[in-house]
C-alpha positions, -999 to 999 in steps of 0.1 A, spaced: -245 24 -267 -227 36 -236 -243 50 -204 -239 87 -196 -230 98 -160 -259 106 -138 -267 143 -138 -253 147 -103 -219 132 -113 -192 150 -132 -182 136 -166 -164 103 -163 -136 88 -184 -149 80 -219 -128 48 -218 -143 38 -184 -179 38 -198 -168 21 -230 -155 -9 -211 -190 -21 -203 -206 -44 -228 -230 -26 -251 -265 -24 -235 -252 -37 -202 -268 -21 -171 -244 -3 -147 -243 -23 -115 -255 -7 -83 -227 5 -60 -236 -20 -33 -236 -49 -58 -202 -42 -73 -178 -71 -69 -143 -64 -58 -121 -86 -81 -86 -84 -68 -62 -114 -67 -31 -109 -46 4 -117 -58 36 -107 -42 69 -102 -60 103 -87 -53 120 -65 -79 140 -34 -86 158 -34 -52 128 -37 -30 101 -62 -19 75 -56 -46 39 -55 -35 17 -65 -63 -21 -69 -62 -24 -83 -97 -56 -82 -117 -61 -112 -139 -98 -121 -141 -95 -145 -170 -66 -166 -157 -68 -168 -119 -94 -177 -93 -105 -146 -76 -117 -138 -40 -154 -132 -34 -171 -99 -31 -154 -72 -11 -123 -93 -6 -101 -63 1 -123 -49 29 -134 -82 44 -123 -91 79 -119 -127 69 -85 -144 63 -71 -137 29 -78 -162 1 -48 -181 -12 -30 -161 -38 -14 -174 -70 23 -183 -70 43 -150 -73 72 -142 -96 106 -151 -82 123 -125 -59 153 -105 -68 175 -81 -48 163 -73 -12 160 -37 1 190 -18 14 198 -30 50 205 -6 78 243 -1 83 260 -19 112 284 8 123 268 29 151 276 63 134 264 52 100 234 35 115 223 67 133 228 88 102 209 63 80 180 61 105 178 98 108 178 104 70 153 76 62 129 87 90 128 122 77 123 112 41 94 89 49 78 109 77 84 81 102 91 92 138 128 88 145 123 66 175 99 43 156 124 41 127 151 32 152 129 4 165 123 -11 131 159 -9 121 172 -24 153 148 -53 151 159 -59 115 196 -59 125 189 -83 154 170 -108 134 194 -105 105 220 -119 128 199 -145 146 179 -157 116 197 -146 84 178 -171 63 146 -151 70 158 -121 50 135 -97 70 136 -62 57 130 -30 76 104 -19 50 81 -47 61 82 -37 97 79 0 89 50 -7 65 31 -27 91 38 1 117 24 27 92 -7 8 83 -17 -3 118 -10 28 139 7 54 118 39 46 137 22 51 170 5 84 161 -30 71 154 -44 82 187 -23 113 192 5 95 211 42 98 209 71 74 214 94 83 243 132 81 243 130 46 258 107 35 230 76 33 251 43 51 241 34 83 260 0 67 266 -9 30 260 -25 23 227 -54 -1 229 -72 -15 199 -74 10 171 -109 6 156 -105 3 118 -135 2 96 -138 -5 59 -157 16 34 -189 -3 43 -185 5 80 -175 -30 89 -148 -35 116 -117 -51 102 -92 -45 131 -82 -74 153 -101 -77 186 -80 -68 216 -49 -58 196 -26 -33 213 5 -12 210 22 6 181 22 -26 160 -14 -36 169 -4 -71 178 -31 -96 187 -29 -114 221 -22 -146 203 8 -132 184 21 -113 214 16 -143 237 36 -166 214 64 -144 201 69 -117 226 105 -107 234 122 -77 250 148 -60 228 166 -48 260 164 -82 278 138 -72 304 101 -79 306 85 -75 271 61 -46 267 37 -44 239 36 -6 242 74 -4 235 83 0 198 115 -20 202 98 -49 218 68 -47 195 89 -45 163 111 -74 174 81 -95 183 65 -87 150 98 -97 132 99 -130 152 64 -138 142 71 -131 105 103 -152 105 86 -181 124 87 -217 111 118 -211 91 102 -187 67 123 -170 40 107 -136 34 126 -131 2 101 -155 -13 71 -136 -24 44 -161 -15 60 -167 18 61 -130 25 24 -126 18 15 -156 41 38 -142 68 22 -108 68 -12 -124 68 -3 -143 100 3 -110 118 -24 -89 102 -50 -111 86 -75 -85 74 -72 -81 36 -75 -43 39 -43 -43 60 -25 -67 37 -32 -48 5 -22 -14 21 9 -30 35 18 -42 1 15 -7 -14 34 9 15 63 -17 11 66 -6 -25 69 31 -15 92 27 14 114 3 -6 116 27 -35 124 58 -13 149 38 7 170 31 -24 172 67 -34 201 91 -28 179 122 -23 148 130 -4 115 124 -22 92 153 -32 68 158 -3 39 164 -27 46 131 -43 45 113 -10 13 130 0 -4 120 -33 8 84 -30 -2 81 7 -37 95 -2 -41 68 -29 -29 40 -5 -56 51 20 -82 46 -7 -72 10 -15 -103 -11 -13 -127 17 -22 -151 5 -50 -148 21 -84 -175 47 -92 -179 60 -127 -175 97 -126 -166 95 -89 -146 121 -70 -146 104 -37 -175 123 -23 -204 99 -27 -217 98 9 -218 63 24 -203 47 -7 -177 72 -20 -156 62 -49 -134 73 -78 -130 66 -114 -94 65 -126 -88 103 -131 -109 111 -101 -84 92 -79 -53 109 -94 -70 143 -93 -79 139 -56 -45 124 -47 -26 154 -61 -53 178 -49 -44 166 -13 -9 178 -20 -20 212 -33 -14 203 -70 -44 208 -93 -48 184 -122 -72 184 -151 -101 161 -145 -99 134 -172 -71 110 -182 -69 125 -216 -65 161 -204 -41 150 -177 -20 133 -204 -19 165 -225 -11 189 -196 17 172 -176 54 168 -186 61 135 -203 89 113 -189 107 83 -205 107 62 -173 82 66 -145 93 75 -110 74 75 -77 42 95 -81 42 98 -118 10 93 -138 7 62 -160 -14 66 -191 -32 41 -214 -49 47 -248 -40 63 -280 -22 97 -279 -34 105 -313 -71 100 -304 -79 95 -267 -62 85 -234 -88 65 -215 -71 54 -183 -46 67 -158 -29 54 -126 -4 65 -100 31 49 -101 44 37 -67 77 22 -77 89 -13 -86 68 -15 -117 36 -11 -97 8 14 -97 -23 23 -78 -54 29 -98 -92 26 -100 -94 2 -129 -131 0 -139 -165 -9 -126 -167 -40 -105 -132 -35 -91 -117 -17 -62 -88 8 -60 -59 -15 -60 -22 -21 -67 -10 -41 -97 18 -41 -123 16 -11 -147 26 -31 -177 12 -64 -191 14 -81 -225 -9 -65 -251 -17 -34 -231 -21 0 -247 4 18 -224 8 54 -238 35 67 -215 41 85 -181 38 121 -170 51 141 -140 27 164 -123 54 179 -101 78 188 -130 
């Protein structure tokens, strides 16, 4: 016997309720356990960010691991890396054109994108064995300060913030502070990281409020101790050394996927797709709620189709409410692209689950009760993958 949604909740996915053992009580929202194990991979032309769910085979972090302010738990050994993301061109004219195009496509301020790209080029020459990619610096800049825009600031022509950025107070979905104390600047670097790795890109006095200096300092910290960031586990540990809160780490993983995917393309992404994907990234760590539409007061949450509906709703695209109706109302595609819906179940009877594809064989979804919105591979052996659909077609 499955449990019906509470009267105040809309109808949930039939498959979501069916996943509970017969007769099992639904856990209270506050007692749900976030069971996400982090792995990192590199694939399909970009650093792959994978938060892989494998409750049977791997040791998992404790409750609320994604939103905790503690250091991340050790993650299992990741798959071997493949090709790195496309690097910024070296020639000045090509560099400027590439930076301008990429910044527009990804809604990154041009001056911030220039800082990330210059730092990548500099460290690519000084520490080529590090294999630092611009997508890592850009993802960290997005997650920590929205590329310097979090408090309404702008980056000047010289790379310095229009007004100094102090610590950006970031709280998880349980109102716990997860931001680093006394962090500052557009990369939100801690005093310890800044004190050890600070460097001026122009050769003067380093300034944590300057995007060139902050990006270069972040890159130096990531590449420290001879790290090779093309190795997935090393990449994960390096990012954790700069931004230790798991909420930052998991969102950075997702953003790296998106930036790496878009950076490999030859045409601009659909703005509605980026809006939907960014909405889903912002919800990473939010506990699953059966029948949830993200409007549950102090503990909002989504079920699988509630997340995809809200994500595309943020972009002005209306989707049907359940995974099954979404499957039957969007255009089917052979291979998923950024923002496509990923479906599971039986097309002949019922589709019970849906996620949002973010590139590099990864998706964001609200898996089931006891888990958080997360990133993980969209295929695994023995799954009941039913295909992909495109809401923007």
